[in-house]
Every structure is written in C-alpha cells, then in structure tokens.
All heavy atoms as an XYZ file, in Angstrom:
654
protein
N       6.928     34.325    -51.751
C       7.293     33.679    -50.525
C       8.818     33.703    -50.393
O       9.528     33.480    -51.272
C       6.781     32.203    -50.541
C       7.097     31.479    -49.234
S       6.499     29.812    -49.212
C       4.751     29.986    -49.104
N       9.343     34.042    -49.202
C      10.665     34.094    -48.890
C      11.368     32.737    -48.921
O      10.747     31.745    -48.567
C      10.979     34.674    -47.536
C      10.649     36.208    -47.521
C      11.048     36.806    -46.108
O      12.076     36.246    -45.512
O      10.431     37.769    -45.681
N      12.606     32.792    -49.367
C      13.379     31.497    -49.367
C      13.494     30.888    -48.021
O      13.365     29.627    -47.874
C      14.805     31.822    -49.895
C      15.602     30.542    -49.995
C      17.020     30.830    -50.523
O      17.795     31.582    -49.840
O      17.388     30.290    -51.593
N      13.681     31.676    -46.967
C      13.746     31.152    -45.586
C      12.493     30.352    -45.258
O      12.600     29.313    -44.638
C      13.961     32.314    -44.577
C      14.079     31.850    -43.256
C      14.368     33.043    -42.272
C      14.482     32.632    -40.840
N      14.895     33.732    -39.929
N      11.354     30.891    -45.562
C      10.106     30.225    -45.235
C       9.930     28.933    -46.102
O       9.566     27.887    -45.566
C       8.880     31.172    -45.621
C       7.530     30.439    -45.379
C       8.932     32.384    -44.725
N      10.395     28.958    -47.303
C      10.288     27.731    -48.158
C      11.254     26.677    -47.640
O      10.869     25.507    -47.575
C      10.671     28.108    -49.637
C       9.642     28.965    -50.305
S       9.781     29.247    -52.027
C      11.530     29.670    -52.268
N      12.453     27.047    -47.202
C      13.355     26.057    -46.663
C      12.807     25.487    -45.359
O      12.825     24.258    -45.129
C      14.698     26.658    -46.368
C      15.603     25.693    -45.600
C      15.347     27.031    -47.744
N      12.244     26.313    -44.531
C      11.618     25.877    -43.305
C      10.468     24.896    -43.532
O      10.270     23.931    -42.906
C      11.121     27.103    -42.508
O      10.518     26.652    -41.267
N       9.617     25.283    -44.472
C       8.485     24.392    -44.839
C       8.961     23.072    -45.345
O       8.380     22.026    -45.012
C       7.577     25.068    -45.864
C       6.776     26.198    -45.299
O       6.687     26.388    -44.038
O       6.116     26.951    -46.068
N       9.981     23.131    -46.171
C      10.536     21.827    -46.678
C      11.029     20.979    -45.612
O      10.866     19.751    -45.534
C      11.602     22.110    -47.779
N      11.760     21.603    -44.626
C      12.417     20.862    -43.498
C      11.210     20.284    -42.667
O      11.300     19.112    -42.300
C      13.233     21.675    -42.741
C      14.073     21.141    -41.635
C      14.989     20.088    -42.215
C      14.982     22.179    -40.994
N      10.219     21.043    -42.418
C       9.034     20.501    -41.612
C       8.411     19.381    -42.264
O       8.046     18.380    -41.676
C       8.063     21.715    -41.402
O       8.737     22.683    -40.627
C       6.896     21.222    -40.602
N       8.217     19.531    -43.656
C       7.507     18.437    -44.400
C       8.304     17.142    -44.438
O       7.745     16.053    -44.246
N       9.578     17.263    -44.629
C      10.331     16.017    -44.695
C      10.522     15.423    -43.360
O      10.591     14.123    -43.195
C      11.803     16.267    -45.407
C      12.742     16.928    -44.527
C      12.363     14.972    -46.055
N      10.536     16.160    -42.242
C      10.544     15.605    -40.956
C       9.252     14.787    -40.698
O       9.248     13.680    -40.109
C      10.641     16.708    -39.884
C      12.085     17.276    -39.714
C      12.004     18.263    -38.643
C      13.327     18.917    -38.285
N      13.241     19.903    -37.170
N       8.116     15.337    -41.110
C       6.815     14.666    -40.994
C       6.773     13.443    -41.752
O       6.245     12.355    -41.271
C       5.714     15.652    -41.333
N       7.331     13.453    -42.965
C       7.341     12.314    -43.851
C       8.186     11.117    -43.164
O       7.783      9.961    -43.178
C       7.942     12.665    -45.175
C       8.107     11.461    -46.153
C       8.768     11.874    -47.418
O       8.077     12.305    -48.300
O      10.007     11.736    -47.489
N       9.343     11.548    -42.654
C      10.179     10.561    -41.986
C       9.504      9.910    -40.838
O       9.649      8.679    -40.635
C      11.546     11.223    -41.608
O      12.121     11.812    -42.679
C      12.512     10.186    -40.974
N       8.848     10.725    -40.058
C       8.125     10.186    -38.832
C       7.052      9.228    -39.293
O       6.874      8.163    -38.716
C       7.606     11.387    -38.046
C       6.838     10.910    -36.813
C       6.329     12.106    -36.098
C       5.535     11.628    -34.786
N       5.003     12.763    -34.077
N       6.331      9.665    -40.310
C       5.150      8.818    -40.839
C       5.697      7.525    -41.267
O       5.137      6.501    -41.020
C       4.464      9.550    -41.850
C       3.271      8.759    -42.477
S       2.548      9.565    -43.917
C       3.872      9.416    -45.139
N       6.802      7.510    -42.069
C       7.321      6.277    -42.576
C       7.781      5.347    -41.470
O       7.597      4.154    -41.471
C       8.502      6.559    -43.532
C       8.036      7.103    -44.929
C       9.289      7.697    -45.619
C       7.308      6.103    -45.792
N       8.402      5.923    -40.423
C       8.805      5.149    -39.237
C       7.573      4.477    -38.551
O       7.719      3.284    -38.195
N       6.556      5.194    -38.455
C       5.290      4.593    -37.866
C       4.696      3.490    -38.808
O       4.253      2.446    -38.297
C       4.267      5.679    -37.638
C       4.769      6.682    -36.549
C       3.825      7.966    -36.451
O       2.878      8.080    -37.335
O       4.056      8.670    -35.565
N       4.785      3.655    -40.115
C       4.226      2.685    -40.996
C       5.133      1.405    -40.881
O       4.587      0.333    -40.974
C       4.262      3.203    -42.369
C       3.229      4.375    -42.581
S       3.382      5.281    -44.113
C       2.934      3.925    -45.335
N       6.473      1.597    -40.801
C       7.270      0.405    -40.645
C       6.906     -0.521    -39.437
O       6.867     -1.705    -39.544
C       8.742      0.854    -40.534
C       9.198      1.447    -41.877
C       9.693     -0.299    -40.093
C      10.602      2.160    -41.830
N       6.631      0.192    -38.422
C       6.222     -0.556    -37.110
C       4.902     -1.206    -37.304
O       4.574     -2.255    -36.636
C       6.201      0.401    -35.929
C       7.494      1.053    -35.508
C       7.272      2.087    -34.451
C       8.489      0.082    -35.064
N       4.035     -0.721    -38.128
C       2.658     -1.271    -38.256
C       2.510     -2.447    -39.222
O       1.521     -3.175    -39.191
C       1.628     -0.126    -38.656
C       1.566      0.919    -37.583
C       1.034      0.400    -36.294
O       0.069     -0.510    -36.246
O       1.411      0.863    -35.150
N       3.448     -2.544    -40.185
C       3.225     -3.513    -41.264
C       3.806     -4.910    -40.835
O       4.845     -4.957    -40.161
C       3.786     -3.062    -42.545
O       3.442     -3.991    -43.578
C       5.349     -2.889    -42.512
N       3.154     -5.871    -41.292
C       3.675     -7.263    -41.021
C       4.265     -7.809    -42.313
O       4.856     -8.894    -42.262
N       4.193     -7.115    -43.426
C       4.669     -7.627    -44.724
C       6.172     -7.249    -44.874
O       6.604     -6.122    -44.806
C       3.830     -6.958    -45.854
S       4.465     -7.382    -47.491
N       6.938     -8.310    -44.901
C       8.406     -8.147    -44.949
C       8.825     -7.247    -46.132
O       9.755     -6.352    -45.939
C       9.115     -9.455    -44.959
C      10.557     -9.345    -45.138
C      11.238    -10.751    -45.026
N      11.767    -10.863    -43.656
C      12.044    -11.969    -42.999
N      11.778    -13.114    -43.593
N      12.498    -11.950    -41.773
N       8.260     -7.522    -47.328
C       8.701     -6.756    -48.464
C       8.335     -5.297    -48.381
O       9.087     -4.334    -48.667
C       8.103     -7.310    -49.765
C       8.709     -8.635    -50.127
C       7.951     -9.154    -51.354
O       7.534     -8.437    -52.247
O       7.932    -10.474    -51.504
N       7.086     -5.033    -47.904
C       6.631     -3.658    -47.694
C       7.407     -3.002    -46.570
O       7.952     -1.787    -46.815
C       5.178     -3.564    -47.267
C       4.601     -2.296    -47.038
C       4.752     -1.327    -48.182
C       3.096     -2.340    -46.557
N       7.830     -3.660    -45.614
C       8.648     -3.072    -44.500
C       9.940     -2.703    -45.014
O      10.495     -1.606    -44.736
C       8.762     -4.149    -43.308
C       9.506     -3.562    -42.107
C       9.534     -4.518    -41.003
C       8.173     -4.721    -40.518
N       8.041     -4.655    -39.020
N      10.590     -3.526    -45.917
C      11.878     -3.209    -46.491
C      11.780     -1.992    -47.376
O      12.699     -1.049    -47.378
C      12.479     -4.384    -47.284
C      13.881     -4.273    -47.708
C      14.873     -4.072    -46.591
O      14.664     -4.586    -45.593
N      15.788     -3.195    -46.778
N      10.738     -1.894    -48.219
C      10.526     -0.753    -49.085
C      10.331      0.556    -48.262
O      10.936      1.568    -48.543
C       9.243     -0.966    -50.021
O       9.530     -2.114    -50.769
C       9.027      0.197    -50.876
N       9.608      0.443    -47.239
C       9.375      1.625    -46.330
C      10.693      2.058    -45.643
O      10.920      3.248    -45.507
C       8.278      1.319    -45.203
C       6.890      1.104    -45.775
C       5.967      0.562    -44.743
C       6.274      2.463    -46.360
N      11.460      1.140    -45.293
C      12.843      1.442    -44.699
C      13.613      2.189    -45.659
O      14.321      3.158    -45.314
C      13.547      0.197    -44.170
C      12.923     -0.332    -42.934
C      13.709     -1.662    -42.526
C      13.137     -2.137    -41.205
N      13.839     -3.450    -40.797
N      13.611      1.755    -46.950
C      14.465      2.500    -47.984
C      13.918      3.904    -48.151
O      14.698      4.813    -48.281
C      14.380      1.703    -49.237
C      15.131      0.397    -49.253
C      14.854     -0.489    -50.512
O      13.979     -0.265    -51.299
N      15.599     -1.555    -50.603
N      12.586      4.031    -48.207
C      12.060      5.373    -48.345
C      12.314      6.204    -47.175
O      12.640      7.489    -47.292
C      10.490      5.277    -48.534
C      10.025      4.611    -49.839
C       8.463      4.374    -49.810
C      10.335      5.508    -51.021
N      12.265      5.639    -45.971
C      12.707      6.467    -44.770
C      14.150      6.852    -44.836
O      14.445      7.975    -44.467
C      12.416      5.633    -43.513
C      12.716      6.335    -42.253
C      12.816      5.484    -41.011
N      13.877      4.504    -41.203
C      13.912      3.395    -40.516
N      13.030      3.141    -39.507
N      14.842      2.541    -40.694
N      15.001      6.033    -45.232
C      16.431      6.352    -45.364
C      16.572      7.516    -46.328
O      17.380      8.403    -46.059
C      17.214      5.161    -45.750
C      17.332      4.109    -44.644
O      17.015      4.348    -43.529
N      17.709      2.858    -44.988
N      15.908      7.409    -47.506
C      15.966      8.472    -48.445
C      15.450      9.790    -47.869
O      15.925     10.858    -48.077
C      15.184      8.126    -49.698
C      15.801      7.015    -50.522
C      14.880      6.521    -51.657
O      13.768      6.974    -51.705
N      15.459      5.603    -52.403
N      14.297      9.762    -47.091
C      13.786     10.901    -46.475
C      14.704     11.500    -45.457
O      14.897     12.706    -45.388
C      12.459     10.464    -45.812
O      11.813     11.601    -45.194
N      15.448     10.610    -44.690
C      16.459     11.099    -43.715
C      17.586     11.872    -44.462
O      18.039     12.876    -43.931
C      16.901      9.926    -42.877
C      15.956      9.457    -41.897
C      16.362      8.265    -41.119
O      17.508      7.733    -41.407
O      15.651      7.794    -40.188
N      18.018     11.299    -45.585
C      19.082     11.973    -46.313
C      18.653     13.264    -46.848
O      19.377     14.259    -46.800
C      19.586     11.058    -47.462
C      20.397      9.838    -46.938
S      21.178      8.807    -48.187
C      19.891      8.412    -49.377
N      17.386     13.387    -47.398
C      16.822     14.648    -47.795
C      16.713     15.614    -46.641
O      17.087     16.805    -46.767
C      15.478     14.423    -48.382
N      16.361     15.205    -45.485
C      16.200     16.054    -44.297
C      17.639     16.567    -44.001
O      17.747     17.754    -43.672
C      15.644     15.267    -43.135
C      15.348     16.118    -41.906
C      16.544     16.343    -40.962
O      17.506     15.508    -40.962
N      16.541     17.358    -40.213
N      18.620     15.800    -43.966
C      19.998     16.223    -43.630
C      20.474     17.258    -44.780
O      21.154     18.238    -44.356
C      20.908     15.017    -43.708
C      22.340     15.357    -43.399
C      22.609     15.955    -41.971
O      21.790     15.700    -41.041
O      23.558     16.709    -41.793
N      20.169     17.076    -45.961
C      20.563     18.021    -46.953
C      19.909     19.388    -46.793
O      20.545     20.425    -46.899
C      20.257     17.512    -48.366
C      21.125     16.415    -48.916
C      20.723     15.869    -50.274
O      20.344     16.758    -51.116
O      20.752     14.710    -50.494
N      18.559     19.323    -46.526
C      17.854     20.592    -46.254
C      18.350     21.298    -44.959
O      18.534     22.455    -44.905
C      16.311     20.294    -46.231
C      15.838     19.848    -47.557
C      15.580     21.580    -45.813
C      14.435     19.198    -47.511
N      18.637     20.491    -43.942
C      19.166     20.938    -42.785
C      20.479     21.679    -42.959
O      20.718     22.804    -42.412
C      19.392     19.830    -41.729
C      20.101     20.188    -40.526
C      19.515     21.012    -39.506
C      21.467     19.858    -40.331
C      20.267     21.344    -38.318
C      22.153     20.246    -39.212
C      21.546     20.999    -38.252
N      21.331     21.068    -43.784
C      22.657     21.686    -43.971
C      22.487     23.021    -44.760
O      23.171     24.020    -44.501
C      23.524     20.694    -44.764
C      23.974     19.509    -43.988
C      24.803     19.869    -42.747
O      25.327     20.980    -42.615
N      24.729     18.951    -41.730
N      21.558     23.085    -45.695
C      21.248     24.332    -46.459
C      20.778     25.373    -45.469
O      21.227     26.515    -45.492
C      20.251     24.072    -47.549
C      20.892     23.214    -48.652
C      19.748     25.441    -48.109
C      19.804     22.658    -49.672
N      19.796     25.008    -44.603
C      19.206     25.937    -43.668
C      20.333     26.494    -42.761
O      20.312     27.619    -42.421
C      18.123     25.287    -42.894
N      21.168     25.630    -42.307
C      22.274     25.993    -41.417
C      23.265     26.905    -42.033
O      23.682     27.917    -41.511
C      22.873     24.713    -40.945
C      23.600     24.925    -39.620
C      23.938     23.585    -39.034
N      24.977     23.918    -37.965
C      25.832     23.093    -37.476
N      25.716     21.814    -37.803
N      26.668     23.451    -36.593
N      23.609     26.626    -43.291
C      24.611     27.359    -44.059
C      24.076     28.800    -44.273
O      24.779     29.768    -44.242
C      24.898     26.748    -45.372
N      22.811     28.912    -44.484
C      22.148     30.221    -44.814
C      21.710     30.930    -43.483
O      21.114     31.887    -43.541
C      21.067     30.082    -45.714
C      21.456     29.643    -47.131
C      20.208     29.566    -48.057
C      20.741     29.248    -49.461
N      20.864     30.515    -50.261
N      22.042     30.224    -42.382
C      21.611     30.804    -41.087
C      20.118     30.958    -40.875
O      19.621     31.850    -40.148
C      22.367     32.061    -40.720
C      23.894     31.833    -40.618
C      24.641     33.099    -40.300
O      24.045     34.203    -40.230
O      25.901     33.053    -40.106
N      19.396     30.099    -41.598
C      17.926     30.016    -41.375
C      17.512     29.198    -40.238
O      16.407     29.277    -39.707
C      17.208     29.401    -42.613
C      17.416     30.232    -43.904
C      17.190     29.601    -45.085
C      17.716     31.531    -43.913
C      17.288     30.338    -46.304
C      17.795     32.285    -45.018
C      17.599     31.659    -46.352
O      17.705     32.308    -47.396
N      18.496     28.304    -39.789
C      18.325     27.363    -38.661
C      19.528     27.479    -37.811
O      20.633     27.191    -38.267
C      18.012     26.013    -39.140
C      17.800     25.006    -38.043
C      16.622     24.800    -37.380
C      18.837     24.211    -37.586
C      16.381     23.948    -36.399
C      18.748     23.263    -36.601
C      17.460     23.135    -36.016
O      17.341     22.285    -35.018
N      19.355     27.618    -36.556
C      20.474     27.577    -35.570
C      20.194     26.458    -34.583
O      19.153     26.476    -33.873
C      20.721     28.955    -34.816
C      21.791     28.826    -33.841
C      20.830     30.090    -35.836
N      21.035     25.403    -34.679
C      20.740     24.225    -33.819
C      20.963     24.588    -32.336
O      21.675     25.585    -32.005
C      21.725     23.202    -34.232
C      22.810     23.885    -34.984
C      22.231     25.200    -35.488
N      20.372     23.851    -31.480
C      20.575     24.047    -30.037
C      21.998     23.822    -29.676
O      22.812     23.106    -30.391
C      19.677     23.061    -29.277
N      22.458     24.331    -28.578
C      23.852     24.207    -28.086
C      24.076     22.652    -27.739
O      23.176     22.005    -27.411
C      24.042     25.001    -26.812
N      25.309     22.316    -27.874
C      25.709     20.926    -27.548
C      25.476     20.667    -26.089
O      25.730     21.498    -25.239
C      27.170     20.683    -27.844
C      27.533     20.682    -29.330
C      27.124     19.456    -29.983
O      26.867     18.425    -29.394
N      26.997     19.421    -31.351
N      25.069     19.450    -25.746
C      24.886     19.003    -24.422
C      26.190     18.877    -23.727
O      27.243     18.372    -24.375
C      24.077     17.704    -24.377
N      26.222     19.162    -22.479
C      27.523     18.956    -21.699
C      27.600     17.448    -21.294
O      26.639     16.727    -21.412
C      27.511     19.845    -20.448
O      26.434     19.282    -19.545
C      27.226     21.229    -20.652
N      28.820     17.140    -20.979
C      29.056     15.771    -20.540
C      28.215     15.342    -19.362
O      27.626     14.225    -19.260
C      30.510     15.488    -20.255
N      27.994     16.312    -18.462
C      27.122     16.076    -17.354
C      25.716     15.813    -17.667
O      25.041     14.961    -17.209
C      27.165     17.233    -16.394
C      26.594     17.038    -14.967
C      26.809     18.095    -14.057
O      27.971     18.601    -13.895
O      25.807     18.675    -13.479
N      25.172     16.586    -18.620
C      23.783     16.469    -19.162
C      23.669     15.083    -19.871
O      22.579     14.353    -19.648
C      23.419     17.587    -20.100
C      23.322     18.897    -19.465
C      23.246     20.074    -20.395
O      23.901     20.050    -21.471
O      22.524     21.007    -20.114
N      24.637     14.670    -20.662
C      24.509     13.442    -21.250
C      24.476     12.221    -20.273
O      23.705     11.269    -20.370
C      25.696     13.225    -22.294
C      25.610     14.302    -23.436
C      25.820     11.820    -22.811
C      26.775     14.358    -24.301
N      25.399     12.350    -19.272
C      25.462     11.334    -18.225
C      24.095     11.309    -17.483
O      23.679     10.143    -17.166
C      26.559     11.685    -17.189
C      26.746     10.644    -16.125
C      27.885     11.075    -15.170
C      27.955      9.998    -14.018
N      29.030     10.431    -13.127
N      23.552     12.432    -17.214
C      22.193     12.452    -16.545
C      21.070     11.713    -17.359
O      20.318     10.866    -16.824
C      21.761     13.835    -16.224
C      20.373     13.948    -15.653
N      20.083     13.600    -14.397
C      19.221     14.330    -16.220
C      18.786     13.720    -14.141
N      18.230     14.218    -15.310
N      20.998     11.965    -18.693
C      20.120     11.311    -19.496
C      20.332      9.835    -19.563
O      19.349      9.039    -19.512
C      20.074     11.946    -20.879
C      19.271     11.171    -21.914
C      19.642     13.430    -20.837
N      21.577      9.431    -19.728
C      21.852      8.000    -19.741
C      21.452      7.329    -18.420
O      20.817      6.215    -18.450
C      23.425      7.753    -19.876
C      23.884      7.932    -21.284
C      25.343      7.696    -21.377
C      25.869      7.867    -22.826
N      27.325      7.564    -22.892
N      21.591      7.994    -17.250
C      21.244      7.422    -15.997
C      19.695      7.268    -15.895
O      19.274      6.133    -15.535
C      21.721      8.299    -14.856
O      23.183      8.437    -14.932
C      21.325      7.724    -13.515
N      19.021      8.211    -16.411
C      17.520      8.172    -16.345
C      17.011      7.117    -17.269
O      16.173      6.302    -16.866
C      16.866      9.572    -16.811
C      15.478      9.463    -17.019
C      17.252     10.639    -15.768
N      17.586      6.961    -18.477
C      17.191      5.967    -19.421
C      17.496      4.553    -18.914
O      16.733      3.548    -19.133
C      17.738      6.256    -20.767
C      17.312      7.419    -21.503
C      18.054      7.647    -22.834
C      15.773      7.341    -21.789
N      18.682      4.363    -18.200
C      18.990      3.109    -17.726
C      18.057      2.627    -16.647
O      17.732      1.482    -16.516
C      20.413      3.148    -17.172
C      21.487      3.146    -18.263
C      22.896      3.389    -17.755
O      23.105      3.732    -16.549
O      23.750      3.375    -18.623
N      17.612      3.601    -15.859
C      16.614      3.283    -14.819
C      15.210      2.863    -15.419
O      14.475      2.069    -14.777
C      16.340      4.489    -13.897
C      17.577      4.740    -12.944
C      17.308      6.001    -12.114
C      18.495      6.364    -11.212
N      18.296      7.535    -10.468
N      14.958      3.336    -16.543
C      13.616      3.002    -17.245
C      13.681      1.579    -17.873
O      12.636      1.001    -18.049
C      13.306      4.079    -18.284
C      12.989      5.468    -17.765
C      12.715      6.398    -18.963
C      11.716      5.406    -16.868
N      14.834      1.111    -18.189
C      14.893     -0.154    -18.890
C      15.242     -1.324    -17.972
O      15.008     -1.463    -16.841
C      16.002     -0.165    -19.977
O      17.245      0.207    -19.465
C-alpha cells in the first residue's frame, strides 16, 4: 500500500473518531464519562492535526483556498439571521 493512501486512511479514520466522540459527549448524562470523552476527543483532534501536517508537508493533501473577507462576512450574516 502506498504511503499516500495510508496517510489518507489514517486522516479519515481519526476524523471519524473525533466526530463519534463529539456525538457521544452530547448523548451522555454522566459527568465523569463526559469529561473522559472530552479528553479523548482532544487527543483525537491533536492526532488529526499531526496527520494533517504530515499530509500537507508531503503534498498528499492540499487545503482549500482561504475564504475572502467578503465570503466570511456573508457567512456571518447568514448565521446571525439563523440565531
């Protein structure tokens, strides 16, 4: 298996893990479990960032272009209307 595929798979897996932990945090009523899940989510987010940096450095992943100030303003306006 190519390194690029392995890095991509790892990134996909850790993203799914982070999402799952976030959902579990919202569902639990146990304070201790919630705290543990938050710690695990934070660790997962740090792992995702590390893998992302590796993928980016090796040019396996090219992030989307930065949003313009106008695009950011538009999104803020839309979100403000929703709340």
